[in-house]
N, C-alpha and C positions, 0 to 999 in steps of 0.2 A: 398569517399563521393561524391555525385553528385554535380557538380558545378552549383550554382544558381546565377543569376545576381541580383544585388541590384537595387531596384526601384529608380526612380528619386527623390522621397521624402526622401530618406536616411534612411528608417526604417530598423531596425535590430531586430532579435529575440534573446532575452537574456534568458538563461536557468539557474535556480538556484537549488541547493541542500539545502533543508530546513529540519531542525530538530526541533521537538517540544515535550513538555510535554503536552499531551492532557487533563490532569486532570482538568485544569482550564477553558477549552474551550468547547463550544457546537458543537464539530465536526469541519470539514474543511470548509464546504460550507457556503457562506455568508448568513446571516439572518438579518431580520429587527433590532434585538436587538444588532447586531454588535459584539457579543461575540463569534466569531469563528476565527479560525486560518487564513482563507482567508481574513476576514475583517481586522485583525490586520496587516497582511503582506501588503495588498494593501494600508492601511493607512500609513504604514512606507515608502513604495515605493513612495507614493505621497509626503510625507514630504521631502524625500531626493531629489526627482527629480523635485518637484514643479509642477507636472502635474499628472492628474489622470492616473492610470495604472490598467488594468484588467488582471488577471492571470488565467492560466489553469493548473490544476495539473494532475499527473499521475493516481491518484485514490483517491476519497474522503474517509476520515476516519470519523467514528462516534464519538459522544460525549464520552470523556474519553479515546479515543484511541490515542496512541503516534506514532511518526514517528522518526526513526533514520535517514532516508534519503528519504523524499518526493521530487519528482522532479516536478518543476514548470517552465512554460515558459510565457513570455509576450513580446509584441512588443512595440518598442519605437524608436523615432528619436533622442533620447539623446545619445551622445557618452560618454562613461565612460570606463575606463579599468576594467577588471573583478573584481579585488580585491576592487575597489572603490564601486562596487555594494554590495559587502559583508560588508565592514566596514560601508559604508554610511547607508545602510538599517538597519543593526544591531543597529546603534545608536538610532533608533526610535522604536525598537521592545522591548516588555517586556522580562524579564529574561527567560521566559519559551519557547520562540521562537527564533531561530537563523538561519541566512543564513550561511551555511558552505562553499559553493563554488559557483562560477558563471562562465559562459562562454558565448561567443557570437557566434551565428550561422546565416547563411543567412536568411533574411526575406522571408516569404512565403505569397503569395496572398491568402486571405481567400476564394475567389471565386475558385481558382485553387485547394485548399485543400478540398473543400466541396465534390467534386466527389470522391476524393481519400479516404476521411473519410467514405463515404458511402460504398466503397469497403472494407475498413478495418472493418466496422461494419458487413458487410456480412460475412467476414472471421471469425470474432468473433462468429457470429451466429452458425458457424459450428466448433467452437473450434480451428480455425486455426489462432491464434493470430500472429504467426511469419510471415505467408504468408501475412497477412494484413499489418503488419508493413513494410515488404519489398516492398509491392506495394506502400505504402505511401511515402517511402523514396525518390522517384524520385521527389516528390513535396516539400519536406522539412521536418524539424523536428517538431514533435508534442508530447508533454509530455505524452499524453494518448495513441494515436494511433500508435506511433512509438515503444512503449514498447513491448517486447517479453516475459517477465516473471516478476513475482512479488514474493518477499519473505517476509513472516511474521514470527515473533517470538511471542510466548505466554509464559510469565514467570509466574510460579505458585509457591507460597510459601506453602510447604507441611509440616505443623507442627501442633501440638496439640493446640497451642495458636497463635492467630494472632499477627502480629507485626505492631505497629503504624508507624514505620519508612518506611514500605512498602505500606502504604495506598495510593491507586491511582497509584502505580507503579507496582504492581504484584497482580495476583489473589491469592486466598487463599482457601485451603480446609484442614480440620483437620484430615480427614480419611487417614491412611497410603496408599500410592499408589505404585504400582509395575511399575517402568518406563520401564523395559524390556517387560513386558506384554503389555503395551500401545504401545510401539514401534512396537511390533509384530502385534498388531491389526491394526495399522495405515497403514501397508503395503498393506492391502486389498483395499486401496483407490488410490494406484498408477496406473497411466494410464489415458486414456480418458474415462470419465463416465458421466452419468446424475446424478448430485448432488442434485436433488430435495429434498432428505431426509435431507440435511444440508443447505437448502436455506430458508431465511426468507420469510414469507408469502407475505410481502410487496415488495419483490425484484422486480425491474423493468427490469432486464436483459431479452433480447429477447429469450435466450436459457439457460437451466440449464446445458448444456454440458461444461465441463472444463477438461483440461489435467493437472493432478497432476504429477509433475516431481519427487518430493521427499518429504518425511516426516520423520523427526528424532525426537525421544523423548529421552532426556538425563537428568540424575540427576547430580546435583552439590551440594552435601550436602543436605540441606533442600529445595533447589530450583530445580524445574523441568522445563526444557526449551523444548518447542515444536517448531520445525522449519518446516514450510511448504512452498514449492515453487511450483507455478503453472503458467500457461500462463495467467490466470486471476482468480479472486475470485468473488463469488456471495455475496450478502448482508448477513452479519452475518455468512458466511460459516466457517470461521476459529473458531469462538467462538462456533458454533454448533458442529463442529468436536471435539474440545477440551472437551466440556461438555460430549460428548459420550465416548471419550477415558478415561475420569475420571471414568465413570461407569465401564469400563473394568478394569482399574487400581485398583479400590477398590474391585474387585472380584465379582461384581454383575452380570457380563456377561463375557463370554469367548472371546478371541481375534477374533474368527470367526464371532461374532455378528456384528462387524463393516461392514463386507462384506454383511451380510444378510440385515442390515438396508439400505445400499447403494442400493441394488437390489430392495428393496420394493418401492423406489421413493415416500416415504410418510413421510412428515415432522413430523407427529405425532408419528412416531415410533422411532425417535432419541431422545436424551436427550434434556432438555431445554437449551436455549441459555445461555452460561456462561458469567460471569461479564466481562466488557470491560477493567478493570484496568490493566491487564497484557499484553495487545495486542499492538504490535509494528510493524508498517510498516518498514521493515528493509532495503529493497533494491528493486529498479526497474531496470531491465536489458534492454539494448538497443543494437542494432547492433553495433559492434566495429567501424564501419565506422564513427559514430558520434563522437567518441573520447571524450566523456564527462569526466571531471576530477573527477569522482566519487571516494569516499573513499574506499580503498581496504578492510578495515575491519570496518564495521559499528557497530560492537558489541564489544567494546574495553574491557569490564570488565569481559568477559568469555573466 
């Protein structure tokens, strides 16, 4: 890890691993009504530290979307040991949000990181998230720009009758699905592609190009789990892909249809956006040099 000197004012950068049930919240990003995960986390941090704290996350999640391990950073002059940040913040959080781990990294000057962030964004524009993260590393850790990959799970309950116990925790479709057929179809998306066909119309990303590292579709009884790993994701990209895979799994289209839709670069040719209930931000990967205390297995019940 690059050695960074601490500034005279004694600021430090604290990194948190945050887990939340998104069903009760209107997404991650702060809103005037304050019913978001970011608002709740910052309010808890302020109560614990008795000073306002602004946070930055690895990737914003939409209303109803969950996180097994969202990564967040903030800067503070307050000295606490890592587990104090965990216990102290959790004391003021609602039951649906929890800090799972914390660590301290050297503080980074915002002026110095601004240019590096621009370089990272330029790398992202060309789908080179890893190169952007490595360029930024010399300036310090950043929850978003230091990331080199993201993993999402989508959990789908595939049964003739919906389960009230899974409301808000899993998607649901009553039509029987062929998981092997969906897995085969998903492999057409592996690699670096223009994902316009699976991008929300309101997506603000500068480029639709992303590198899909892996997609797996596995059945566990009545539950079907979709696991997608990429350098980054576009707005609604996972839910749009899942909706299209369900079309294949139900037999309405063949596996090769996914590749055809991808090549068309036309959002109207893919399936509608699937419900948010079963979507989980599972993990954000960073260069090993940062040595974050991330949980080895963020999906403990499968």
